[in-house]
C-alpha positions as CSV (number, residue, x, y, z in Angstrom):
1,M,0.0,0.0,0.0
2,P,1.4,3.5,-0.9
3,S,2.4,5.5,2.1
4,T,1.6,9.1,3.2
5,P,3.2,11.0,6.0
6,V,0.2,9.9,8.1
7,T,0.6,6.2,7.5
8,L,4.4,6.4,7.9
9,A,3.8,8.0,11.3
10,L,1.3,5.3,12.3
11,D,3.7,2.6,11.2
12,G,6.5,4.1,13.2
13,L,4.3,4.1,16.3
14,G,3.1,0.5,15.7
15,I,-0.5,1.6,15.4
16,S,-2.7,-0.6,13.3
17,Y,-5.0,1.0,10.7
18,R,-7.1,0.4,7.7
19,M,-7.1,2.8,4.7
20,H,-10.4,3.9,3.3
21,L,-10.9,5.9,0.1
22,H,-14.4,7.3,-0.5
23,K,-15.8,6.6,-3.9
24,R,-18.0,9.7,-4.0
25,P,-17.9,13.2,-2.6
26,V,-18.5,13.3,1.2
27,Q,-21.3,15.7,1.9
28,S,-21.8,15.1,5.6
29,L,-20.3,13.5,8.7
30,E,-23.1,10.9,8.7
31,Q,-22.2,9.9,5.1
32,A,-18.5,9.6,6.0
33,A,-19.3,7.4,9.0
34,E,-21.7,5.2,7.1
35,E,-19.3,4.5,4.3
36,R,-16.5,3.7,6.8
37,G,-18.8,1.4,8.8
38,L,-18.6,3.6,11.9
39,D,-20.7,5.7,14.2
40,P,-20.3,9.5,13.7
41,S,-18.8,9.8,17.2
42,Q,-15.8,7.7,15.9
43,I,-14.9,10.3,13.2
44,V,-12.2,12.7,14.4
45,R,-12.4,16.2,13.1
46,S,-9.1,18.0,13.1
47,L,-9.7,21.8,13.3
48,L,-6.8,24.3,13.0
49,F,-7.0,27.6,14.8
50,R,-4.7,30.6,14.5
51,L,-3.9,32.4,17.8
52,E,-3.3,36.2,18.2
53,D,0.5,35.7,18.3
54,G,0.5,34.0,14.9
55,S,0.9,30.4,16.3
56,Y,-1.5,27.6,15.7
57,V,-3.3,24.9,17.6
58,L,-4.9,21.8,16.2
59,V,-8.1,20.8,18.1
60,L,-9.4,17.2,17.7
61,M,-13.2,16.9,18.1
62,A,-15.3,13.7,18.1
63,G,-18.1,13.5,15.5
64,P,-20.7,16.2,15.7
65,G,-19.1,17.9,18.7
66,Q,-18.6,21.6,18.6
67,V,-15.7,23.7,19.8
68,S,-16.6,26.3,22.5
69,W,-14.7,29.3,21.4
70,P,-14.9,31.1,24.9
71,K,-13.7,27.9,26.6
72,L,-10.9,27.4,24.1
73,R,-9.7,31.1,24.5
74,R,-9.7,30.7,28.3
75,H,-7.8,27.4,28.2
76,L,-5.2,28.9,25.9
77,G,-5.0,32.2,27.8
78,V,-5.7,34.3,24.7
79,R,-8.2,37.0,23.8
80,R,-8.6,36.2,20.1
81,I,-8.6,33.0,18.0
82,A,-9.6,32.5,14.4
83,S,-10.2,29.5,12.1
84,A,-7.2,28.9,9.9
85,T,-7.7,29.6,6.2
86,A,-7.5,26.8,3.6
87,E,-4.0,28.1,2.7
88,E,-2.9,28.1,6.3
89,V,-4.2,24.6,6.8
90,Q,-2.1,23.4,3.8
91,Q,1.0,25.2,4.9
92,V,0.9,24.2,8.6
93,T,-0.4,20.6,8.3
94,G,0.7,19.7,4.8
95,C,-2.8,18.5,4.1
96,E,-5.8,19.9,2.3
97,P,-8.8,20.9,4.5
98,G,-10.9,17.8,5.1
99,A,-7.9,15.4,5.1
100,V,-6.0,16.7,8.1
101,S,-4.6,14.3,10.7
102,P,-2.7,14.8,14.0
103,F,-0.1,12.3,12.8
104,G,2.6,12.9,10.2
105,L,2.6,16.6,10.6
106,P,5.5,18.4,8.9
107,R,6.4,20.4,12.1
108,P,5.6,20.3,15.8
109,L,2.1,21.6,16.5
110,R,0.2,22.0,19.8
111,L,-2.7,19.5,20.0
112,L,-5.8,19.6,22.1
113,A,-8.2,16.6,22.1
114,D,-11.8,16.4,23.3
115,R,-12.0,13.8,26.2
116,S,-14.8,12.0,24.4
117,L,-12.2,10.6,21.9
118,L,-10.9,8.3,24.7
119,A,-14.2,6.3,24.7
120,P,-14.3,4.5,21.3
121,E,-11.9,1.6,20.7
122,V,-11.7,2.5,17.0
123,L,-11.3,6.1,15.6
124,S,-11.2,7.4,12.0
125,L,-8.7,10.1,11.1
126,G,-7.8,12.0,8.0
127,A,-5.3,10.2,5.9
128,G,-3.6,13.2,4.4
129,I,-5.3,12.9,1.0
130,R,-9.0,13.0,0.2
131,N,-10.0,10.5,-2.4
132,H,-9.5,9.2,-6.0
133,M,-11.8,11.8,-7.5
134,H,-8.8,14.2,-7.7
135,W,-7.8,11.9,-10.5
136,S,-10.9,10.0,-11.7
137,E,-13.2,12.9,-12.3
138,F,-10.7,14.7,-14.6
139,I,-10.2,11.7,-16.9
140,G,-10.9,12.9,-20.5
141,G,-10.1,16.5,-19.8
142,D,-7.3,18.5,-21.4
143,V,-5.8,19.1,-17.9
144,V,-2.7,18.3,-15.9
145,I,-3.0,16.9,-12.4
146,S,-0.3,16.2,-9.9
147,P,-1.2,13.6,-7.2
148,P,1.6,12.0,-5.2
149,C,3.4,9.4,-7.4
150,A,2.6,6.6,-4.9
151,W,-1.1,7.4,-5.0
152,Q,-1.1,7.6,-8.8
153,K,0.4,4.1,-8.9
154,R,-2.3,3.0,-6.5
155,F,-5.0,4.5,-8.7
156,N,-3.5,2.7,-11.7
157,K,-3.8,-0.7,-9.9
158,S,-7.3,0.0,-8.5
159,D,-10.6,-1.3,-9.9
160,I,-11.8,2.2,-10.6
161,A,-13.0,2.3,-14.2
162,V,-10.8,4.5,-16.4
163,C,-13.4,6.3,-18.5
164,D,-14.2,9.8,-19.7
165,R,-15.8,11.7,-16.8
166,M,-14.8,15.2,-17.5
167,D,-18.0,16.0,-19.4
168,T,-20.3,14.1,-17.0
169,P,-22.6,16.7,-15.4
170,V,-22.1,17.2,-11.7
171,D,-25.1,16.2,-9.5
172,P,-27.3,19.3,-9.2
173,L,-27.7,18.6,-5.5
174,I,-23.9,18.9,-5.1
175,V,-23.8,22.2,-7.1
176,A,-26.7,23.6,-5.0
177,D,-25.0,22.6,-1.7
178,L,-21.7,24.3,-2.8
179,T,-23.5,27.4,-4.0
180,K,-25.3,27.7,-0.7
181,R,-22.2,27.1,1.5
182,F,-19.4,28.9,-0.3
183,T,-19.3,32.5,-1.6
184,D,-16.1,31.8,-3.5
185,F,-17.8,28.9,-5.3
186,R,-20.7,31.1,-6.4
187,R,-18.3,33.7,-7.7
188,A,-16.3,31.2,-9.7
189,Y,-19.2,29.1,-10.9
190,E,-21.8,31.7,-11.9
191,E,-21.4,33.4,-15.2
192,K,-21.4,36.9,-13.8
193,G,-19.9,35.9,-10.4
194,M,-16.9,38.2,-10.9
195,R,-15.2,40.3,-13.5
196,V,-12.2,39.2,-15.5
197,D,-9.9,41.7,-13.7
198,E,-10.9,40.2,-10.3
199,F,-9.6,36.8,-11.2
200,D,-5.9,37.4,-10.4
201,A,-6.8,38.6,-6.8
202,F,-9.4,35.9,-6.3
203,G,-8.6,34.0,-3.1
204,P,-8.7,30.4,-4.4
205,T,-6.6,31.5,-7.4
206,V,-4.0,33.1,-5.1
207,R,-3.9,30.2,-2.7
208,T,-3.5,27.7,-5.5
209,L,-0.6,29.6,-7.1
210,R,1.0,30.1,-3.7
211,Q,0.9,26.3,-3.1
212,F,2.5,25.6,-6.5
213,I,5.2,28.2,-5.8
214,T,5.8,26.7,-2.3
215,A,6.0,23.2,-3.7
216,Y,8.6,24.4,-6.3
217,A,10.6,26.1,-3.6
218,S,10.6,22.9,-1.5
219,L,11.8,20.9,-4.5
220,V,14.6,23.5,-5.1
221,G,15.6,23.1,-1.4
222,V,15.8,19.3,-1.8
223,I,18.0,19.6,-4.9
224,R,20.2,22.2,-3.2
225,D,20.8,20.0,-0.2
226,F,21.6,17.1,-2.4
227,M,24.1,19.1,-4.5
228,L,25.5,21.2,-1.6
229,P,25.1,19.3,1.7
230,N,25.0,21.6,4.7
231,T,28.4,21.1,6.4
232,D,27.1,22.8,9.6
233,A,24.3,20.3,10.1
234,R,24.9,17.8,12.8
């Protein structure tokens, strides 16, 4: 089975696990639990918050449980906290929103876990990558995608049918839900959602380009360290 930073961390700790890939978009906690054969209380939601000093804390909640912001502020001894943006989630955890795990993080991060997580014998966490639809739903399109090499090999060996899906209409219920929930989706999806001159400063556009640039900078760093090892490193 291909590895992710999450599975490598679990392997290193000797924690047994089973990988599950959803075959359709996950629209609710209840759907995720049902497809994984679990109760919603066994699903761990990893929520990243930014503190007033610029640091971050990852809060683990069980199922439908909600974070009490006043209690969280008192516990942390701060006056202000904010939910991390999608870009911050990617930069701090190395995962896309919805796939975050407390294991395999790229750097030390303060964790807080709800006590109710101690009750179930089995818990379900983010695996660091969402599902095969990052690949399968773009088949047939004149596009370039860049999943991790190990995951692409896994997709190639899977039983997922390789067929043209790019022109398959998206379920209207999914479109309606996205339109209702996300202003940025409405702006990008609707014909008159934004002007052409607004696109370069459009949040999702900027975040995506920043992720590409960050990935390129990381690759350059790997090549640099290979060609010019740091003689001061111990």
